[in-house]
C-alpha positions, 0 to 999 in steps of 0.5 A, a space after each residue: 398869526 393875526 390875533 384880536 383882543 376885543 376889550 369891553 371897558 367899564 365893567 361894573 359901571 352899572 348893571 346894564 353895562 355888566 349885562 351888555 358885556 356879558 352878552 357881548 362875550 357869550 354871543 359875540 367877539 368880546 374876549 376881555 373886559 376891564 373892571 372899574 373897582 369903584 363902580 357902583 355895580 361892582 358886585 354885579 360885575 363880579 357875578 358876570 366874571 364868575 359866570 363867564 369863564 374864559 373872559 379875560 379881566 383887567 383893571 380899569 385904572 380910574 382917576 376921573 369918575 366916582 369915589 376913591 377906593 383908598 381912604 379919602 384922606 390919603 388921596 386928597 389931591 385927586 378929589 374935588 370938594 365932594 370927595 369924588 374924582 373930578 377930571 378927565 386926562 386933560 385936567 389931570 395933565 394940567 394939574 400935573 404940570 402945575 404940580 398939584 397932582 401928588 404921585 404917591 396918592 395916584 399910586 396909593 389909589 391905583 394900588 387899592 383899586 387893583 387890590 380890591 379886584 384881587 381880594 374878590 378872587 380875580 387875578 387880572 390879565 392886564 391893566 388899562 386906564 379909564 379915559 386912558 389916564 394911565 398914559 400920562 407921563 409919570 402915571 404910566 410908570 406908576 402903572 408899570 410898577 403896580 403891574 410888577 408888584 401885583 404880578 400882572 403880565 400886560 398893560 394896554 398901550 393906548 397909542 392908536 394905529 392910524 391905519 386901523 383908525 382909518 378902517 374903523 372910520 368906514 361905514 355910515 355917517 358918524 358925528 364928524 366933530 366927535 370923531 375929529 376931537 377924539 382923533 386929536 386926543 389920540 394923536 396927543 397921546 402919541 406925542 405925550 407917550 412916545 416910548 411907553 411900549 419900550 418902557 413896558 418891554 424894559 419892565 418885562 410887561 407885555 403889550 399888544 402890537 396895535 391898538 384902536 378905538 379911541 377916535 371911534 369911541 361911541 361911533 363904531 359902525 358895522 362897516 367900520 368893524 368889518 373893514 378893521 377885521 379885513 385890515 388886521 395886521 399880523 400880530 396882536 391888535 386890541 380893539 377897545 369897545 364899550 358895549 352895554 344896555 342904557 339902563 336907568 342907572 346909566 342915564 343918571 351918570 355923566 357918561 356921554 356913552 349912552 345909546 351907543 353902548 347898545 349899538 356897539 353890542 349889536 355890532 359885536 354880536 352880529 353874526 356876519 362879524 363873527 363869521 368874518 373873523 372866523 373866515 379871516 383865520 383870526 384868533 380871538 384872545 385876551 391879554 393872558 395869551 399875550 403874557 404867555 407868548 411874551 
């Protein structure tokens, strides 16, 4: 059986992102979304969740953007002088190598993020990481431990399948420099996190069999998604995506994913894509199904 999880990252970032994810679920192939517990539009994201029964909801573990959920004094190693997260996975990894990243503080912050989501009445289907930070050595183990503590049955393993990455690269011209840089990042994660799927299995936490979407983040094309659907292997694949509307609030944030969000929304709600998924006999699922079948 071919199963496909289409997970929209960044629920709660802005109201425009929230609405785009809601539309991609109602009118398209999105089956799952990841909640930013410290997102500025958290309450709006909860409303989307309440109005979208059947949408799988995970927690998007974050150490890179915004303010912490935990008490700032308890997580000082994660923050800049303004009391905010400031650093992508690369800078966090360097900080970790230099022993400047306090693992107990990472655990405390992620625990607070998960608890905030649960306190809102949501039982998460899975954990994943904003900018894949949960894949860093040592941090993946923390995420697994928190999944066990909170009875969350699945976790994203963001190790991109090379064949699926090639399929997604099809179609109209993409910004080759961006795709190449993100492809390097995807390969780097493979080197840093070779045994994570085995770690998850040993911990009793389910994963998808395949994952894709890193190299084409912000660069998805209609033809690429069509070829991906036609190339889907047996088992369960996760396609990461970032649909949304570029509202005024999004324009004010530092994310480079602006107009690309609406383009992705158009692709994910394309009637041809929906029909192709159906014609290929692909089952659209969320991580809750992965947990049940594990």
